[in-house]
N, C-alpha and C positions, 0 to 999 in steps of 0.2 A: 851563306849564312852567318849572321851576326851571333856573337857569344851570346849565349843562355834564350838563343832564339825558341828553342823544343820548350826548354822549361818555362817561360812565359807564355808561351801559349797553353800549356799545361794547369799553369795556373790561373789564367784567366778564363779556360774552360770549366774547371770545379768551383773557385771561388774566384767569382768575378770581380765582386768590390773590393776585395784585399789591397791588392796593390793602388790601388788610388787612396786607399785611407794611409797608406803609409809612403808610398815612394817620394813624395816630397817632402818628408819630416827629415832631419837632421839625424844622422844617425845616433849620437849619444842619447838623443830623446828619446829613441827606438828602445833604446837597450836600458835606460834607466829603472829601478825597482818601481812597482807601481801598479802590472799588470796590464800597463796602455796596452801592447801588442798580442799578448793573450787575450784581452777582452773585445780587440779586432777581429784577429784567428775565431775565434768562439761566433761573432755575428755574421761573420762570413759564411759561416755553415762547417767551418771546419772540423769540427767535430765528427759529423757524419761522414769521413773522404771514405774509408777503408769499410763502412757500410753496406752491403747488397742493396740497392734498388728497391728490392721486396723487402726490406722493412726499414724503408724512408731514405736508407743513406744515398752516398753519391756513387760508390762503386770502383775506385779508383784500381787500373790493375797495379802490381808490383812496379812496373815499368813508369806509368804512369806517377804513381806515386813517390819513386825517386828524382823523378823532373822537377815535382811540384817542391820536394826537399831542398835541393838544388838552389829555385828561384827563393824560396823563404830565407833561405842560408845568406843568400847575396843582400836580401832585403833587410833581416835582420838575425841577427846568429842567435839571439835570445830564443826569441818564436823558434827559427829552429828546432832547436834543441828540445825546447818544451814540449813541441808537434811532434816532436819526434818521440818521446817517451808517450805522450797520448796514443798517437798510431802505432805504435806496436802493443801498446797492450792492447787496445782494440783488437788486433789483428791476431793477436795472441787467444786470447778470448774466446774468438771465433771459430779460431782451427781446435779448441778444448771442446768446444760445443755449449760451453757456456752462453756465449750469445747463439740463440737461433736453434738448440739443440728439442727443446719442448715448445711448449705454450707461452709458458712463463719465461725462458730466456728468450725468447721470439720478442716478446713486451718492454725484456728490461732493454733487448737492441734498440727497438724504436723508438725507445723513450730517450734514447741517446741520442738518435739521433732527430728526432723531433724537436727535443727539448735542448740543443746544443751542449749536452753535458757533457764535461771533459774526466778524461781518468787518468789522476797519477798512477806512475810504477814503484810498487815497494818490490819488488824481484831482488835484482842485481846489487847487493852492498857496494860504495863506492870507496871499498877498499884495493889496496893494491895487490891481489895476486888473490882475491876472493873467488872462489866458486861457483859458479852461476845457480848449482843448487843449493846451497849455503840458505838455511831459513833466515828472514830477518823476523819474524815472531815467534813469538809459541802459542799456542792454542789449546785449553781444554775444556772439557764436557761442561756442560751445566744440564743441571737436573730437568729441564723442559725440556729438551733436544736439543739445545744450542751447543755454541763456543763462547768463551772467554777470551781475547787475546790481548797479552802483551808484548811490547817489542817496540824497536824503533826504526826507522830507517833515516839515513843521512849522508849526502844530501838526495833531496826526494824533491825534482822542481813537478811545479805544479803547487806548489805546498800552501797558498792562499787559494788559489781559483779551481782545485782539484773541485767537483760533486761525489767521486766515488775513488777511492783507494783500494787497488788491485795487489797482490802481495804473495809470498811465498810463507809458509809457516809449518812449524813443528807441530805436529798432533798429539802431545803426552796423554797417556792412559795408563793410570796402574794397571802395572802386572800384565802391559802388552808393551810389544816392542813399538819406538816411536815411528811417526809415519809424516812424510811429506804432503803438504796440502796446499793447494791457491786459495788466496780469502779472495771475496771484494766486501768493503766496507764502506758504507754512504760515510760521504766527508762530516757528518753534521752529527754523528752518532756519538754519544756521550762518551766520554773519558778520553775522546783524541784530543792531540795538543800541538800548537806549532810554538815550534822555538828557530831564535837566530842560529843560522848556522853559516854561512854562508860569507865570508869575509872578502874574498877577491872581488875586486873592482872590475871582472870580467865577468861579463853572461850572466850578470845579476838581474837581468828581465826575464829569465828562466822560473824566477822565487822556488829556488832549490835549499830552500831550509831544512829544518831537521822536523818530523812526523813524529809524534811520542804518542803509544797507543797505552793506556794502563786500565786493565780492567774493560776493556770495550767489547762488548756482547753483541755478537749477531746472530740472525737465524741460522737453523740447520742448514737451510737453500743456500746459503752463501759461501760455505766451503766444499772445497773439492778437490779428490784424491788423483794423481796422475799415476799411468797404467803401471810404470817404471820404479821402484825405491831407488835404484844405487847407479842408474845412469841415466842420460837423457831420453825421452821418451819421445814417439813422432812430433806428439805437439808442442811438448818444450822447444823442439830443436825446430820446428816451422817457425815459433815466434820468434827464436834468436835471429834466425835468418833475417827475419824481416827485420830484425833491429839492427843489424850489422849494415844492411845496405840504406835504411833510414838515415840513421846517424852516419854514417861514411856520405853520402850524398850531401848531407847537410854542411860539412865541413868543406865540400868541394864548392857549394857555392860560400861559403864562407871566404875561402882562400879566391873564388872568381871576384869577389867585392872588391879585391887589392890589384886584382887584375885591370880591371873594369876602369880605375881612377888612372893606371899606368895606360890603359889603352887612349882613356878621353883624354890624357895630357903629352901626348904623344913622347912618353918618357922612353930614352934609349933610341937603340937602332927599329930596323924593321926585323931583324937576324935575332935581336932581344926579345921583344913583343912575342915575336912567333913561337920560342922556344916558348912562352911562358903557355899559350896557347895549346901547344905539342903535351906538357906536360898534364894541362889538365885536362882536355878533352881524352888522353889516352886511361886518364883516372875513371872519368865517367863512363866511358863509353867498357870498361871492364866492369865496374859495376852494372850498367846496363846488360851486358853478358850476363852476366847471372840474376839479374829482375828479366830476361828473357826467359832463362829456363827456367826458372819457377813460375811465371804465368802459362807455359806450354805444357806443366803439370809434373816436371822432373822432381823426384823424389828429394824432400827439405834434408833427409841424414847424408846423400850424396853433395848435394850442394853446399853443406856448411863448412866443411871444411876448405873449400875456392872459395864461398864467400869471406872465411876471415885470411885466406893468402890475399886477396886481392884487397880486403880494407887495410893489411898493413903495407901492401904496396903502394893503398891511394895516401895512405898516413906519411910513407916515406915523400911521395912526390909534393905533398902540399907541406911538408917544410922544404923542398927547395924553390915553389912556387912564391910562398910565403915570405921568404930571406930576399929574393931575385926581383921581387917585386917594390919590397920596402927600398931595397940599394935603388933601383930605377927612379921610384919615386923622389929618393934624397932626404939627404938631413935635414931641411930646413921644412919639408913636408913632416917629418917626422917629428921635429922639435915644434912647430909651432902649431900644432893640433892636436888633439888627441887620438883622431880614426887612425891611422895607420897602424900605430903601437897599438893599439888594441885589437885592430883587429888582424896581426902578427901574433898578439898573446891567442886569439880566438881559435884561429885558424891549430895554434899546437893544441888546444886541447880535445882533439879526438884521441891524444895515445891516452889520455886519463879513465874514458872510458872501456868498462869491462865488453871481453878480456884483455887483459894488456898481452901486449906483443910476448913478453917474457915469461908470464904466466902460460900463454900457448906455446911456446916454445916447444916442450917435450911431446905436448900430447901430436902436435901439428909432425914433428920430428917423425914420431911412431907412424905416423898418415904415411909421408913422404917414402918411409919404409914398406908399408904395403900394409902396415895395421889400420883398423877401424874405426875412428874418431868416437872415443866414448866421451870423455868429459872436457871441460876447456874451462 
């Protein structure tokens, strides 16, 4: 079996036109800001990947989805990151029942699938150690039964290409305890402002700038409450499990892009190239094990801590793969063009997605000692 054989097959099955649109373009052209890869993803039907065929979607399983994300990461790291945010958001809203729970939400899901609508995630703030339950917005009731939102999300992938923004909010009502909520906001709603934020030269194609909400009004049916206030409920756990799988597989794909260059140029010896394959396929197999269990219906609450442990294992493996691949490609490859340095830096970015390994250390330590994972 060649490198990426299963992943390319999954991508061809679900998004058959995407590879042809991206494969022959230079990496740095694909990674440039401006939405070219996101536009290709949208026009290839990527928005519908995790939506059930019942609602006009493609119905990819967790296993198929992570294989597709690995293939995306090898084609364009920025696209894989942007697609992660959309797909994890869709999966979370499906779990929540916001998509498909009643006639109105089913119509919304069908609209996303049939109109290729992309969803940005305003859930986890991009700050080291931030608890994923922390709200990024504040909501207050309006006289007509709706809500007014204020807050900001930075970075927010798909800032400029999103059709809908989802996120976490804290509902503040005078004389009542504050409540956590999930909100859904059309991207063209008055009061939404986009501001430049992403100053790194890496992953710029993911459109990860700042979204500011200043007095944004939404109707009452676009705010939803979780089942529990103080800890992860089943829906949030399932959504966060999706995120760990998709984001980890995406970065396995980025590292695979480096290894492909090593193999294609026959750099190093057979044993050295083989070791890179061992690290990559071991990492992907671990993710596939979680995806298999998820697809088989194993409870998300039991899978999430295992998924986090696997994610950090993958993270460490990719560090080794990226540095070894760069070394084998050699100094001339590193200095004569931007691609090798770019891919090494992009691979490392997995460590910056929530939850960080350091912020998860104590909850996972308690889990390893027999306690239930409550929050990360």
